[in-house]
C-alpha positions as CSV (number, residue, x, y, z in Angstrom):
1,M,-25.8,7.3,15.2
2,P,-24.0,4.8,17.7
3,N,-21.1,3.4,15.7
4,H,-22.4,-0.4,15.4
5,P,-20.6,-3.2,13.1
6,Q,-22.6,-4.0,10.3
7,P,-24.1,-7.8,10.4
8,S,-22.4,-10.4,8.7
9,C,-23.0,-11.1,4.8
10,P,-22.8,-14.5,3.3
11,R,-21.9,-12.7,-0.2
12,V,-18.9,-11.2,2.3
13,T,-17.8,-14.8,3.6
14,A,-17.6,-15.9,-0.2
15,L,-15.8,-13.1,-1.2
16,L,-12.8,-13.2,1.5
17,R,-13.4,-17.3,0.4
18,I,-12.2,-16.3,-2.8
19,V,-8.9,-14.4,-1.6
20,L,-7.6,-16.9,0.9
21,L,-8.9,-19.9,-2.1
22,V,-6.3,-18.0,-4.3
23,L,-3.7,-16.9,-2.1
24,G,-3.6,-20.1,0.0
25,G,-3.8,-22.6,-3.2
26,Q,-0.6,-20.4,-4.3
27,G,1.4,-21.2,-1.2
28,V,0.0,-24.7,-1.2
29,I,1.5,-25.0,-4.9
30,F,4.8,-23.3,-4.2
31,Y,5.2,-26.0,-1.3
32,V,3.9,-29.3,-3.3
33,L,7.0,-27.8,-6.4
34,H,9.1,-27.3,-3.3
35,I,8.9,-30.9,-2.3
36,L,8.4,-32.7,-5.8
37,F,12.0,-31.1,-7.0
38,G,13.6,-30.9,-3.9
39,S,15.0,-27.4,-4.3
40,K,17.3,-26.6,-1.9
41,D,16.3,-23.3,-0.7
42,P,13.2,-22.6,1.3
43,V,10.0,-21.7,-0.9
44,F,9.9,-17.9,0.7
45,A,12.8,-17.1,1.0
46,V,12.5,-14.7,-2.4
47,F,9.9,-12.8,-0.5
48,F,11.7,-12.7,3.0
49,D,15.2,-10.7,3.2
50,G,15.3,-10.7,6.9
51,G,15.3,-6.3,6.7
52,F,17.0,-6.2,4.7
53,D,16.1,-2.7,3.4
54,Y,16.7,-1.4,7.2
55,A,20.6,-1.8,6.8
56,Y,20.3,1.1,4.3
57,F,18.3,3.3,7.4
58,H,20.4,2.5,9.9
59,H,23.7,3.4,8.7
60,G,21.8,6.8,7.3
61,A,20.8,7.1,11.2
62,Q,24.5,6.3,12.9
63,A,26.3,8.8,10.0
64,W,23.7,11.4,10.4
65,L,23.7,11.2,14.4
66,A,27.8,11.5,14.3
67,G,27.6,15.1,12.2
68,R,27.8,13.4,8.3
69,D,25.3,14.1,5.6
70,P,23.2,10.8,5.8
71,Y,22.5,11.2,2.0
72,G,25.9,10.3,1.6
73,V,24.7,6.7,2.8
74,F,24.6,3.8,0.1
75,G,20.1,3.5,-0.7
76,F,19.4,6.1,2.1
77,V,16.8,8.2,-0.5
78,T,13.7,9.1,2.1
79,P,12.8,12.2,3.9
80,P,14.8,13.1,6.8
81,L,11.7,11.8,9.0
82,S,12.9,8.4,8.5
83,L,15.9,8.4,10.5
84,L,13.6,9.3,13.6
85,I,12.7,5.3,14.1
86,P,16.7,4.2,13.2
87,S,18.0,6.5,15.3
88,I,16.2,5.5,18.5
89,L,18.0,1.9,17.6
90,S,20.9,3.0,16.4
91,H,23.1,2.1,20.0
92,L,21.3,-1.6,19.2
93,S,23.3,-3.4,16.2
94,L,22.8,-4.0,13.3
95,D,21.1,-7.8,13.5
96,R,19.3,-6.4,17.2
97,A,17.6,-3.4,15.5
98,V,16.5,-5.4,12.2
99,L,14.9,-7.5,14.6
100,V,13.2,-4.9,16.9
101,F,11.6,-3.3,13.7
102,V,10.5,-6.3,11.8
103,C,8.5,-7.5,15.2
104,C,7.6,-4.1,15.5
105,N,6.1,-4.5,11.8
106,L,4.5,-7.7,12.7
107,V,2.8,-5.8,14.8
108,L,1.8,-3.0,13.4
109,V,0.2,-3.9,10.3
110,P,-2.4,-6.3,11.3
111,V,-3.2,-4.1,14.2
112,S,-3.7,-1.3,12.2
113,L,-6.1,-3.2,9.4
114,W,-7.6,-4.0,12.3
115,W,-8.4,-0.7,13.3
116,Y,-9.0,0.2,9.8
117,A,-11.6,-2.6,9.7
118,H,-13.6,-1.7,12.8
119,A,-13.5,2.3,11.3
120,L,-15.4,0.4,8.6
121,R,-17.7,-1.0,10.9
122,L,-16.8,-4.7,9.3
123,P,-18.0,-7.6,11.4
124,R,-15.4,-9.1,14.1
125,R,-15.4,-12.5,11.4
126,E,-14.5,-10.5,8.5
127,R,-11.9,-8.7,10.9
128,L,-10.3,-12.4,11.8
129,L,-10.6,-13.0,8.2
130,L,-8.9,-9.9,6.5
131,L,-6.0,-11.2,9.4
132,V,-5.5,-14.3,7.7
133,V,-5.2,-12.4,4.8
134,V,-2.0,-10.4,6.3
135,T,-0.5,-13.8,6.8
136,L,-1.0,-15.1,2.9
137,F,-0.7,-12.0,0.8
138,I,3.1,-11.7,-0.3
139,P,3.5,-7.6,-0.5
140,A,2.3,-7.5,3.3
141,Q,4.5,-10.3,4.3
142,E,7.4,-8.5,2.1
143,C,6.7,-5.3,4.3
144,M,6.7,-6.7,7.6
145,R,10.0,-8.5,7.4
146,G,11.9,-6.7,4.8
147,G,12.9,-3.6,6.7
148,N,11.1,-0.6,5.0
149,M,9.2,2.0,6.2
150,D,5.8,1.0,4.9
151,G,4.2,-0.6,7.7
152,V,4.5,2.8,9.3
153,M,3.3,4.3,6.6
154,F,0.3,2.1,6.7
155,A,-0.7,2.5,10.6
156,L,-0.1,6.3,10.0
157,L,-2.7,6.7,7.2
158,V,-5.1,4.5,8.8
159,A,-5.1,7.0,11.9
160,A,-5.3,10.0,10.0
161,F,-8.7,8.6,8.4
162,S,-10.2,6.6,11.1
163,V,-9.6,8.9,13.6
164,R,-12.6,11.1,14.0
165,H,-10.5,14.2,15.2
166,R,-9.4,16.3,12.0
167,L,-6.4,17.9,13.7
168,R,-5.5,13.9,14.8
169,G,-6.0,12.7,11.2
170,A,-4.0,16.1,9.6
171,I,-0.8,14.7,12.1
172,G,-0.9,11.2,10.9
173,L,-0.9,12.1,7.3
174,A,1.5,15.1,8.0
175,A,4.0,12.5,9.3
176,S,3.2,9.6,6.5
177,M,4.3,12.3,4.0
178,A,7.2,13.6,5.8
179,L,8.1,10.0,6.1
180,K,7.8,8.7,2.5
181,L,6.8,11.6,0.4
182,Y,4.2,9.0,-1.6
183,S,1.4,10.5,0.7
184,I,1.8,13.8,-0.4
185,I,-1.3,13.1,-3.4
186,L,-4.2,12.9,-1.0
187,L,-3.6,16.6,-0.3
188,P,-5.5,17.4,-3.9
189,V,-8.0,15.0,-2.9
190,A,-8.5,17.4,0.7
191,L,-8.8,20.3,-1.7
192,R,-11.4,18.8,-4.0
193,R,-14.0,17.9,-0.8
194,R,-13.1,21.1,0.2
195,Q,-11.6,20.5,2.9
196,W,-9.2,23.4,2.9
197,G,-8.4,23.6,7.0
198,F,-7.1,20.4,6.8
199,A,-5.3,20.3,3.9
200,A,-3.9,23.8,5.2
201,L,-3.0,22.1,9.0
202,T,-1.3,18.7,7.0
203,V,1.1,21.2,5.1
204,A,1.7,23.2,8.2
205,V,2.6,20.4,10.5
206,T,4.2,18.8,7.7
207,L,6.4,21.4,7.6
208,I,7.0,21.7,11.8
209,L,7.9,18.1,11.1
210,L,10.7,18.6,8.5
211,L,12.1,22.0,9.7
212,P,14.7,19.9,12.4
213,F,15.8,18.9,9.5
214,Y,16.6,21.6,7.2
215,R,20.1,21.6,6.3
216,L,19.8,17.7,5.0
217,W,16.7,19.5,2.7
218,P,19.0,19.9,-0.4
219,S,20.7,16.4,-0.2
220,G,17.2,14.9,0.6
221,L,15.8,16.2,-2.3
222,H,18.6,15.6,-4.8
223,A,18.7,11.6,-3.1
224,M,14.8,11.3,-3.8
225,I,15.1,12.9,-7.4
226,A,17.9,10.5,-7.9
227,R,16.0,7.2,-6.7
228,N,13.6,7.9,-8.9
229,A,15.5,8.4,-12.0
230,R,17.0,4.6,-11.7
231,D,15.2,2.4,-14.4
232,T,15.0,-0.6,-12.6
233,R,11.2,-1.7,-13.6
234,V,11.8,-5.5,-14.4
235,F,11.4,-5.5,-9.9
236,S,8.5,-2.6,-10.2
237,I,4.6,-3.4,-9.8
238,A,3.4,0.2,-11.2
239,P,2.1,0.4,-14.5
240,A,5.0,1.5,-16.1
241,T,6.2,-2.3,-15.7
242,L,3.3,-3.8,-18.2
243,I,2.8,-0.9,-20.4
244,D,7.0,-1.5,-21.3
245,S,6.6,-5.5,-21.5
246,M,3.4,-4.4,-24.2
247,L,5.9,-1.9,-26.1
248,G,9.1,-4.8,-25.9
249,G,10.9,-2.9,-23.2
250,P,11.2,0.8,-21.2
251,G,11.9,4.0,-23.5
252,N,9.9,7.4,-23.4
253,V,6.9,6.6,-25.4
254,G,6.2,4.4,-22.7
255,K,7.1,6.6,-19.9
256,G,5.0,9.5,-21.4
257,L,2.5,6.9,-21.7
258,F,2.9,5.7,-17.9
259,L,2.7,8.9,-16.6
260,A,-0.6,9.8,-18.7
261,F,-2.4,6.8,-17.3
262,W,-1.5,8.1,-14.0
263,A,-2.5,11.4,-14.1
264,M,-5.6,10.5,-16.4
265,T,-6.9,8.0,-13.8
266,F,-6.3,10.3,-10.8
267,A,-8.4,13.4,-12.7
268,A,-10.9,11.5,-13.0
269,A,-11.2,9.6,-9.3
270,L,-11.2,13.3,-8.3
271,Y,-13.5,14.0,-11.3
272,R,-16.4,12.1,-10.3
273,D,-15.4,11.8,-6.7
274,Q,-18.9,13.8,-4.9
275,G,-17.9,13.4,-1.3
276,R,-17.7,16.1,0.9
277,E,-16.2,14.6,3.8
278,L,-13.1,12.7,4.3
279,S,-13.7,9.3,5.7
280,P,-11.5,5.4,5.8
281,R,-13.2,4.8,2.3
282,T,-11.3,7.9,0.7
283,L,-8.2,6.2,1.9
284,A,-9.5,3.1,0.1
285,R,-10.3,5.2,-3.4
286,Y,-7.0,7.1,-3.5
287,I,-4.6,4.6,-2.5
288,P,-3.2,2.5,-5.7
289,W,-2.2,6.1,-6.7
290,M,0.1,5.9,-4.4
291,F,2.2,1.9,-5.0
292,A,1.7,3.8,-8.7
293,L,4.5,6.5,-8.5
294,P,6.9,6.9,-9.7
295,A,8.1,4.1,-12.3
296,Q,9.3,2.0,-9.9
297,V,7.8,0.9,-7.1
298,Y,8.8,-2.0,-5.0
299,S,5.9,-4.9,-4.4
300,Y,6.1,-4.4,-0.2
301,E,4.4,-1.1,-1.0
302,A,1.1,-3.0,-2.4
303,V,0.5,-3.6,1.5
304,L,-1.5,-0.4,1.2
305,A,-3.7,-2.6,-0.9
306,L,-4.8,-4.3,2.5
307,V,-7.1,-1.2,2.9
308,V,-8.6,-2.0,-0.7
309,L,-9.8,-5.1,0.2
310,A,-11.0,-3.9,3.4
311,S,-13.2,-1.2,1.9
312,I,-14.2,-3.9,-0.4
313,V,-15.3,-6.2,1.4
314,A,-17.5,-3.3,3.8
315,T,-19.2,-2.4,0.5
316,A,-20.4,-5.6,0.0
317,C,-21.5,-5.8,3.7
318,E,-23.9,-2.5,2.3
319,R,-24.6,-4.0,-1.4
320,W,-24.2,-6.3,-4.0
321,L,-21.0,-5.2,-5.7
322,R,-20.9,-2.9,-8.8
323,W,-18.6,-4.1,-11.5
324,E,-15.9,-1.6,-11.3
325,E,-15.8,-2.9,-7.2
326,Y,-14.5,-6.5,-8.9
327,C,-12.5,-4.9,-11.5
328,S,-10.6,-3.8,-8.1
329,F,-10.6,-7.3,-6.7
330,V,-9.3,-9.0,-9.4
331,G,-6.7,-6.6,-9.0
332,F,-6.3,-7.3,-5.6
333,L,-5.8,-10.8,-6.1
334,L,-3.0,-10.1,-9.3
335,L,-1.2,-8.5,-6.8
336,G,-0.6,-11.7,-4.5
337,I,-0.1,-13.7,-7.2
338,R,4.1,-14.7,-8.0
339,V,3.9,-16.8,-10.9
340,E,8.0,-16.3,-10.6
341,Q,8.4,-18.3,-7.9
342,A,6.6,-21.2,-8.9
343,T,9.1,-21.1,-11.9
344,R,11.9,-20.8,-9.5
345,L,10.8,-24.3,-8.2
346,L,10.3,-26.3,-12.0
347,P,13.3,-27.6,-13.5
348,L,12.4,-25.3,-16.5
349,P,15.4,-24.4,-19.1
350,Y,17.5,-21.2,-18.4
351,E,15.5,-19.1,-21.6
352,A,12.4,-19.9,-19.6
353,Y,13.8,-18.6,-16.3
354,Q,15.1,-15.9,-18.2
355,F,11.8,-15.1,-19.6
356,F,10.3,-14.9,-16.2
357,W,12.6,-13.5,-14.7
358,K,12.3,-10.5,-16.7
359,Y,8.1,-10.5,-16.6
360,Q,7.7,-11.6,-13.0
361,E,5.9,-8.1,-11.9
362,V,4.1,-8.1,-15.0
363,L,0.8,-9.5,-13.8
364,P,1.5,-7.5,-9.9
365,S,1.9,-4.0,-12.4
366,L,-1.8,-5.5,-14.6
367,G,-3.2,-5.6,-11.0
368,V,-2.3,-1.9,-10.1
369,V,-3.5,-0.7,-13.6
370,L,-7.4,-2.7,-12.4
371,I,-7.4,-1.0,-8.8
372,M,-7.3,2.1,-11.0
373,L,-9.3,1.7,-13.3
374,G,-11.5,0.2,-10.7
375,A,-11.7,3.6,-8.7
376,C,-11.5,6.0,-11.4
377,L,-14.8,5.0,-13.0
378,S,-16.8,4.4,-9.4
379,P,-18.3,7.0,-8.2
380,S,-16.6,7.9,-4.7
381,A,-17.4,5.6,-2.3
382,E,-19.3,8.4,-0.2
383,A,-22.3,8.7,-3.0
384,S,-22.4,4.7,-4.1
385,A,-23.6,5.0,-0.4
386,G,-27.0,6.5,-0.9
387,G,-27.2,2.9,-3.9
388,L,-27.9,1.0,-0.5
389,R,-31.3,-0.9,-0.9
390,K,-34.5,-0.1,1.5
391,D,-34.3,-2.5,3.3
392,E,-30.6,-2.1,4.3
393,T,-31.3,1.1,5.6
394,R,-34.7,0.5,7.6
395,E,-31.4,-2.0,9.4
396,G,-29.3,0.8,10.3
397,I,-26.7,0.4,8.1
398,E,-24.8,3.8,8.0
399,P,-22.0,5.2,5.5
400,A,-18.0,5.7,7.3
401,T,-17.4,8.0,10.0
402,A,-16.2,11.0,8.3
403,V,-13.9,12.8,10.3
404,E,-14.6,15.5,12.3
405,P,-13.8,18.9,13.1
């Protein structure tokens, strides 16, 4: 059947208006506080670091091209395929390479979200509103301007689950795994849905992509393990931050609870998943576990949560949302709220600044927890599509297109 867009729906517009009101209102509050108290720093300076992370990739690529081990460069800790783009730009100065990469991100993230929303058959008006959300969602801005590879990851994951050809989907997922490891959790999802060929093809393509870098495997593995051992959770949106704040600080008990929560919710999501095909909504269902592990997850990785919002909007086009989906919706909103930034603009005592700095990521961490709970407590998106009202089914609304062989 043709892949026609869904008709616009008042409840969907209301849903997106809430997002725009919360995120846009936050920006207005920041500017008002900035004017009232005369702060010298730009309002969003703390979020937009002008490609700071890209320097690690740039210097790592230059070391690799010069025959040295890129993992000897401070800050470079990602799989070796992440050297590819910086290597192409290595002939440029760092400032010019950052400018090119940031400009690419500023195009890549909105275009990928548009593509994903189109795969979900969202109406044009809702797709345009989602693009406005990108401009207001702070993790998306951090991702596009921060210089890390998560914007590329966002595009690869959207491609992997939005194309109709299985081989192309496997290539997209394999490239994402070879770029940054966290998308590997989608392999158990493919196996749960009995997509044996897709899973095997993804593993094979990943090995092919990493084979030219085989000499870097030992040092790359060591660097990634060392990175995950770092304990800087004050800047992390992972559930570990929320757990540690409730326990009074990081420790082995909090680490154990965090790992247990991650594993149990992921297992519950797999257990309740009755789908058989891989579709765009498969990505939205499992993406929260990607930016929930390891214990240190910087907020720019939450750009992936835009996929969750788009899926919720698509579901609202088909039927009334369940409480689990509202749970994920609230979690998305919390991911975009930055209380600590407002306190920077207020004339507060030093102790108050310290308090808000120490617990700056607790609300986003709670948001991640709510998204995970919403996903693991709800049935798979494909199964829930059977809950459409009869009048909607007669109008020709169909589940999202699955990946075809």
